[in-house]
N, C-alpha and C positions, 0 to 999 in steps of 0.2 A: 549552145547550150548543152552541158554535160549530163548524161544520164544518171538518174540518183540510183542507189543500189536496188531498191524496189523495183524500178522501171527495168532494171537489167535483168533482175530475177524473174520479172513476169516474162519478158521477151525469151529469156534463155527457155522458161517452162513451156512456153506458146510454141516454139520452134520444134521443141522436142516431145510435145503432145501427140501421142499415137493417134487421136482422133483428128487433131489437124492434119497429121500425115495422111489418114486414111479419108479426110475430105478433100485432100488434094489430089489423090489418086483416083478417086471416086467420082469426081467433077462435083461435088457439092460446094456451095459458096460459104459454107462455115460447118464447123463441128457440131453445132446444135441439131443438124439433121439427124445425128446417132441418137438423140435423146427422142425426138419424135419415132423415129424407126423401131427403138426399143419399144416404146409403149404402144405403138401400134401393132406390133408383132404378139403382143400380150392382149391388147384389148380390143383390137379390130375397129378401129376408128374409122379408118378410111378404107371405102369399098367401092368398086367399080358403079360409075355412074353416081357417084356421092356430090351433092352440093355442099362445099365447104367455103368457110370464111376464114381467113389468116389474120389475125388482128396484131398488130406489131411485127410485120411481115419481114423487114429489112434485116440481112441483106437478101434474103429470099429461099435459104435452105429448107425450109418448111414448106413453102411453096413447090420446090422441086420434088420433094417426098410427095406430096399431095397430088400433083400432077400424075406421077408416075403411078401411084397406087388406086388413083380413080379412074384413070385410063382417058380414052378420048372421049367417052360418053360422059365423064364427069365434069363438075363445073367447079373452077377456083377462083374465089374473089379474095383480095388482098388490099389490105390497107397499111400505111406508116407515115410517119412524118418525113422521114428520109426516103430519098428515090431510090427506087430498085431498078436495076437493069432488066429489061424484059424476059419473061420468061413464057415460051410458047404454050397456052391453055390458059395462062393467068389474066384476070380483068383486075389491073392494079389501080388503086386510087390513092394519088399522094393529098395528106391531110393529116389533120390532127382529130383523133378519135374523141377526144373531149370535146369538141365543137359540134354543136347541133347541127350547122349546115353541112358538115362533113358526113356525120350519121346520116343525113337525110338523103345525100348523094349515093352514099352506100346502099341505102334501102330501096331507092330509084333503081340501081341498077340490078339489084336483087329481082324487081318486078314482080313482088308478091310469091316468089318461090320459097318454100319451105326448106330450112338447111338442116341437113344431117349431124353436121360436125361443126362446131366452133374452136378454133385453136388460137390460144393467146398467150404469147412468148413476150408480152409486152414488158417493159421496165420502163422506170422514169429517168429522165437524166438526173444524173447523181449531183446533189450539192454540198455533199460530203459530211452533212448534217444526219446523223443517223435516224433520228426521230421523223425529220422533215421526209426524208427519202422513204422510211417505211411509210408513213401516211399516204404518199403520193403513189406509192407501189398499190398499196390497198385500196385506194380510190380508182385506179386502172382495174385491178381486178373487178370491183364493183360495178364499173361499166361494163366491162365484158359479159359479166353474169347478167345484167339486165338486159343487155342485147340477146344472149342466148335465151333467156326465158321469154324474150317476145318474138323469134324467129326460128327456133329451132322445131322440128317435128316432134311429136310424142315421144318417138323412140331416138330422140337425136341425142349427142354428147356434147359436153365441154371439157376440154383440157386447158388449164389456165396455172401460168407460173403464180407462186406465191412466194415470198419470203417469211419465212419463220420469225416471229417476233410480235410485238405490239399489234393487235387487231387481227392475227391470224386466225385464232379460235372463233372470234365472232364472224369472221367471214365464211369458215368453213360452215357454221351453223347456218348462215345466210343462202349456201350452196344447198343442205341438207333440205332447206324450206323449197326449193325448187325442183329438186331431183330425187328419185327414188332412192339412188344410193350415190354415195359419195368416197371415193377411195384415194388414198396417197400413192403417188409412184414418185420415187426417187431413181431415175435411170442411171447406168453406170457411168454415161457420159457426164452426168453432172459431177461436178469436182466435189469431192467429200465435205472440204471445208466450207464450201457455198451454203447459205442457209435457204438456197432456192429447194422448193419441192414444187410437183405439180398435183394439182387436185382435178380429178375425174370425177364429172358427175355425167349419171347415164340415167335416161328416161326422165321426162319431163312430167312432173306431177300434175294431175287435173286441178285447177283452181276452181 
């Protein structure tokens, strides 16, 4: 099957993407590493000794960043539907975060530990129907927020990828009900044409 013009253009852009080239040179599994690096340089999510949960971790570039920045005394837990090649220092769980039994297993592995940072770069498998895909994306964000609200330390932080569109403002308000502050981040490694932004919630409100 011949590639269509769109796929050829994407491949050309991908191969020539400076962040793709940097990732290959620096040993990161995906260009997404630089999104987290930029956010962390600014906001200090990842500290030595921190307990971190990475939701939607495949292929593992955010885990690589977390392990490096949290050091040998840190603990990194990760989850995804897709397999992730082992990373030293990462406790990886293969499963669907929307399923109760998978969430229960993640909680079992945490063994009561309170979390310093929840990272969510999750995105749904795209159907091609914009309204459906946006609704699925917001649902994943809501699940990440619920997990963070239950498991973060009072000083904990959540960084979550959200696509601007229907439901975005409602989700932001939901985050503002959980966190003392909520800020928008659009790292340079996030392509300009992409509707993705990251919402950063800091400090869990007392209930």
